[in-house]
C-alpha positions in Angstrom: 84.2 59.6 122.2 82.1 60.6 125.2 78.4 59.8 124.9 76.6 62.8 126.3 72.9 62.3 127.1 70.6 65.3 127.4 67.4 66.3 129.0 65.4 69.0 130.9 64.4 69.7 134.5 62.0 72.2 135.7 63.0 75.0 138.1 59.9 77.0 138.9 58.8 78.4 135.6 62.2 77.8 133.9 62.9 74.8 131.8 66.5 73.9 132.4 68.7 72.0 129.9 71.4 69.7 130.9 73.8 67.2 129.5 75.2 64.2 131.4 78.0 61.5 131.0 80.2 59.3 133.1 79.7 57.5 136.4 80.8 58.0 140.0 80.7 61.0 142.3 78.5 63.7 140.6 80.0 66.9 139.4 77.8 69.8 138.2 79.6 72.3 135.9 78.2 75.9 135.7 79.3 78.2 132.8 79.9 81.9 132.6 77.7 84.7 131.2 76.8 84.1 127.5 78.4 80.6 127.4 76.5 77.4 127.7 77.0 73.9 129.2 79.0 72.6 126.3 81.7 75.2 126.9 82.9 72.9 129.7 83.3 69.8 127.5 87.0 70.2 126.8 87.7 70.0 130.5 84.9 67.8 131.5 85.3 64.8 129.0 88.4 63.3 130.7 86.6 63.5 134.0 83.7 61.2 132.9 86.0 58.2 133.4 85.7 58.8 137.2 82.8 61.2 137.8 79.2 61.5 136.9 79.4 64.9 135.1 76.4 67.2 134.6 76.6 70.3 132.4 73.8 72.8 132.9 72.7 75.6 130.6 71.9 78.6 132.9 68.5 80.3 132.5 68.5 82.4 129.3 71.5 80.4 128.0 71.9 77.5 125.6 68.6 75.5 125.4 67.3 76.5 128.8 64.3 78.8 128.7 64.5 82.5 129.4 62.3 83.9 132.2 63.2 87.5 131.2 64.0 88.4 134.9 65.5 87.1 138.1 69.1 86.2 137.1 70.6 86.7 140.6 73.1 84.1 142.1 70.3 83.1 144.5 67.9 82.4 141.6 70.6 80.4 139.9 71.3 78.5 143.1 67.7 77.5 143.2 68.1 76.1 139.7 71.1 74.0 141.0 68.9 72.8 143.9 66.2 71.7 141.4 68.8 69.9 139.3 70.2 68.0 142.3 66.6 67.0 143.3 65.2 65.9 140.1 68.4 64.0 138.9 68.9 62.5 142.3 72.4 63.6 142.5 74.0 62.5 145.8 76.1 65.4 147.2 77.6 66.6 144.0 80.6 69.0 143.5 80.0 72.2 141.6 82.6 73.7 139.4 81.7 77.2 138.2 83.3 79.9 135.9 82.5 83.5 136.3 78.8 83.9 136.5 78.6 80.1 137.2 81.1 80.5 140.0 78.8 83.1 141.5 76.0 80.5 141.1 78.1 77.8 142.8 79.2 80.1 145.7 75.5 81.0 146.4 74.4 77.3 146.3 77.2 76.4 148.7 76.1 79.0 151.1 72.3 78.4 150.8 72.3 74.6 150.4 75.5 73.3 151.9 73.8 70.0 153.1 73.2 69.1 149.4 76.8 69.5 148.3 80.2 67.9 148.6 82.3 70.9 147.6 82.8 73.8 145.1 85.4 75.1 142.7 85.2 78.7 141.7 87.1 79.8 138.6 87.6 83.6 138.7 84.1 84.6 140.1 82.8 88.1 140.1 83.6 89.0 143.7 82.4 92.5 143.6 79.1 94.3 144.0 77.3 95.2 140.7 73.8 95.3 139.5 72.8 96.3 136.1 71.4 99.9 136.2 68.0 100.6 134.9 68.1 102.9 131.8 65.8 105.6 130.5 64.8 105.6 126.8 67.7 106.9 124.8 70.4 106.1 127.3 73.4 104.1 126.0 73.3 100.4 126.8 76.0 99.0 129.2 79.3 97.8 127.6 78.5 94.2 128.3 75.2 94.4 126.4 77.0 96.4 123.6 79.5 93.6 123.4 76.9 90.8 123.2 74.8 92.7 120.7 77.8 93.1 118.4 78.6 89.3 118.4 74.9 88.3 118.2 75.0 89.9 114.7 77.9 87.7 113.5 77.7 84.4 111.6 79.2 81.2 113.0 82.3 81.6 110.8 82.7 85.2 111.8 82.5 84.2 115.5 85.1 81.5 115.0 87.5 83.9 113.4 86.9 86.6 116.1 87.5 84.0 118.8 90.7 82.7 117.2 92.0 86.2 116.8 91.3 87.2 120.4 92.2 83.9 121.9 95.0 82.3 119.9 96.0 79.8 122.5 92.5 78.3 123.0 91.9 74.7 121.8 89.6 74.2 118.8 86.9 72.5 120.7 86.8 75.6 123.1 86.4 77.9 120.1 83.6 75.9 118.4 81.5 75.8 121.6 82.2 79.4 122.4 80.8 80.5 118.9 77.7 78.2 119.4 77.0 79.6 122.8 76.9 83.2 121.6 74.3 82.4 119.0 72.1 80.6 121.5 72.4 83.2 124.3 69.1 85.1 124.8 69.6 88.9 125.3 65.9 89.6 126.2 66.2 90.2 130.0 65.3 92.8 132.5 67.8 94.2 135.0 67.5 92.6 138.4 66.4 94.7 141.3 69.4 95.7 143.5 67.3 94.8 146.6 67.3 91.2 145.4 71.1 90.9 145.3 73.1 89.4 148.2 76.6 90.7 148.8 79.3 88.1 147.8 80.9 88.5 151.2 77.7 87.4 152.8 77.8 84.2 150.8 81.5 83.7 151.4 81.0 84.0 155.1 78.2 81.4 154.9 80.2 78.8 153.0 79.4 75.4 154.4 81.4 73.1 152.2 85.1 72.7 151.1 85.8 75.3 148.4 88.7 76.1 146.0 89.0 79.6 144.6 91.2 79.5 141.4 92.6 82.9 140.4 94.6 84.3 137.6 96.4 87.5 136.8 94.4 90.8 136.8 96.9 92.4 134.4 95.7 89.7 131.9 92.0 90.3 132.6 91.3 88.1 135.6 88.6 89.5 137.9 89.8 88.4 141.4 92.8 90.3 142.7 95.3 89.1 145.4 93.6 91.5 147.8 90.1 90.2 147.1 91.2 86.6 147.3 92.8 87.4 150.7 89.5 89.0 151.9 87.6 85.9 150.7 90.0 83.6 152.5 89.6 85.6 155.7 85.8 85.2 155.5 85.7 81.4 155.4 87.8 78.6 157.0 86.4 76.3 154.2 88.1 78.2 151.4 91.5 77.6 149.9 93.0 79.7 147.1 95.0 78.5 144.1 96.9 80.8 141.8 97.7 80.1 138.1 100.0 82.7 136.7 100.0 84.4 133.3 96.4 83.7 132.5 93.3 86.0 132.5 89.6 85.4 133.1 89.2 82.1 131.3 91.7 80.2 133.3 90.9 76.7 132.2 90.9 77.7 128.5 94.2 79.5 128.7 96.0 77.0 131.0 94.0 73.8 130.7 96.6 71.4 132.1 97.4 73.5 135.2 93.7 74.1 135.8 92.8 70.5 135.4 95.6 69.4 137.8 94.5 71.8 140.5 90.8 70.9 140.1 91.3 67.2 140.0 93.5 67.2 143.1 90.7 69.1 145.0 88.0 66.7 143.8 90.1 63.6 144.8 90.9 65.0 148.2 87.2 65.7 149.1 85.5 62.9 147.2 84.7 61.0 150.4 83.1 64.1 152.1 
């Protein structure tokens, strides 16, 4: 049983919740949209024997406070910088999934001197900002989805997750259900002028990076073409493919993901 301690740091006006366990080289884990830090535990717990693992709840997620605005990767990278500074983490790795991978990519581009390396699990490598809506306009599909599950009980969420993801481990399902109940949907769309293109961040990568991709026919976001473009933008980037999985790569192929991620961590541990 891993003994996770928890606490809060301050990033500007946002109170950020984190959990921490283990010892050794620090590794920050950043979750995807509507998840929370505990969604990493199934993967993270074996790592605590050799690494100082820190799970962060993104702004508006889990037990972190919700500013109601400013959710860009640059804003979230600032949260990472605050976490590193206030916990005195010595050149951590960051492993991020989806939104959290966007956060990790931005942090690696903006604050490379503070980091050791990054692992990006199927990040959103496309340009998208949430459009502003007039009264009466339908809400975006992502918000319709999150609104539908916010109305569900814990038992209903667990059943839904089992039905939609029959291969996930029980621990993954329980944390997924908990995260959906804690997610704060009260947020304003970000101004497109505040968004930095992902290609800009990729070209500015200043640390070793591993992009782990899946199969777009199964729901993964990063296509082979996009991965090749990313690789052409940065000499720091390597690409790893895990076949027959969708967007939640580590949940669908936990052993293959862990093997690929741990090999990268070991190789760059002395950076």
